N, C-alpha and C positions, 0 to 999 in steps of 0.2 A: 482152156483158152482164157477164161475170165481171170484166173489166177495169174497167168502169164502177163496179161494186159495190166493188171494192177501192180504186179512186181515191176514191170517196165516203167509205169508211171511213178511208182515209189522211188526207184533208183534215179530216174531223171530229176525228180524234184529235189531229192537230197543233194545230188551233185550240183544242180543249178543254184540252189539257195543257201547252201551252208558253207561252202569252202572258204570264202574270203571274209565273212563277217562274224564268225563265232570263234570262240577260243578253241585251242587244240584239244583241251579236255572234252569240250562239248562235241567236237567233231568225232573224237574217238568213241565217246558215249553213244552218239547216234549211229556210228558205223557198227559198233558192237550189237546194237539192237537190230540194225539192218541185216547183219550176218545171221543172227538167230532166226529172223523171219525167213531169210533166203534158204536156210537149212531146215525150215519148217519146225524149228524148236520153239514153239509158241509159248510154252511155259516159261522158259528163260526170258524170252522177249517181253512177256507180260510182267514178269517180276521187275525187269529193268524199267519198263514204262511206268509201273506203279511207283517204284522208288523215286523216279524223277518227278512224277506228278505230286506225290505226297510230301517229298522232302525238299525239293528245289523250286518247283514252279507252282505251288498251290496258289490259286488265284492270280497267277502270273500274267502280267501284261507286257511281256518282253518279247523280243524277236525269237529268242531261244525257246521260250514257252510256246509260242505259236508253232515253231517247228516240232516241238514235242507233241502238241495236240494234233498236228497234221499227221505225224508218224503214228499216233494212236489210231486215228481214223483209217490209215492205210493198213495197220495191223489187223483191224477187224475186217476191212474190205477184202483183203487177200484171202481171208478165211470164209468169205461169203457171208459174213455177219453184218450185212449192210445196215440194218436198223441200229446196231451198236456203233457203227462208224459215223453216222450222221452227226450226232452231237459233238463229236471231236472235230470234224471238219468245220462245223459251224463255230465252235469255240476258237479254232485257229483264225478264222476270218474276223471274229468279234474282237480279238486282241487289238486290231488296228496297227499292229507292229510289223507286219510283213511288207516287204517291198511290193510294188504293184505286180511285178512278174510272178512273185510267189503267191500273191492273192489270186492271180489268174489260174495258176496250177490248182490251188485248193478249190476255187470256184468250179473248175472243170471236173475235178474229182468228186465234189459234192453233187454236181449235176448227174454224173454217171451213177452215183450211189442212189440218188432218188429214182433214177430210171430203173435201176435193178429191183427196186421194191415196188415199182408201179405208181409212184407219186409224180405222175407226169405234169401235174399242175405246178410243181415246184421246179421242174427241169427247164421249162421254156424261159421263165424270167432269169434264171441263172445263166443260161446260154446267151440270152439277149444282152445281159450285162457283160458277159465274157467277150462277146463280139464288139459291143460298144467301147469298152475299155481298150480292146485290141486295136480298133480303128483309130481311136483318139490318140493313143501313144505309139501307133505304128508297129504294134506287135504282130508278128505273123500269126495267122490263125491256122493251126496245124490241121491236117486232114486225118488226124487220128480217128 
């Protein structure tokens, strides 16, 4: 059930945030990784992620780098490797390059991941920020 939930979150965030603002090459690259993860071919997905991180986005502070970092976090979360997922979600937020709605998705995923490892003291502030940003910009707060 957890895997299904993270896969759903993963596919929603990729479709919401990547379609109109990244190059066709990047959209194809992210789709290829998504397909590997969906097929549980984690070795291929990891090779693609590593290639992007090491060759294209090292130290990146771009929107595409933020999407890669989010995808890396999702890659680990889907495999229940929550401790490995956290730094990637944090790195995605730290770029400051995601649109607000994308930040909301990552913020929510990070809160879920902290919850899964029992770091509840980190969950509440993230969810409070998630709600505050949602109310300020009139984003609907989903009942996920």
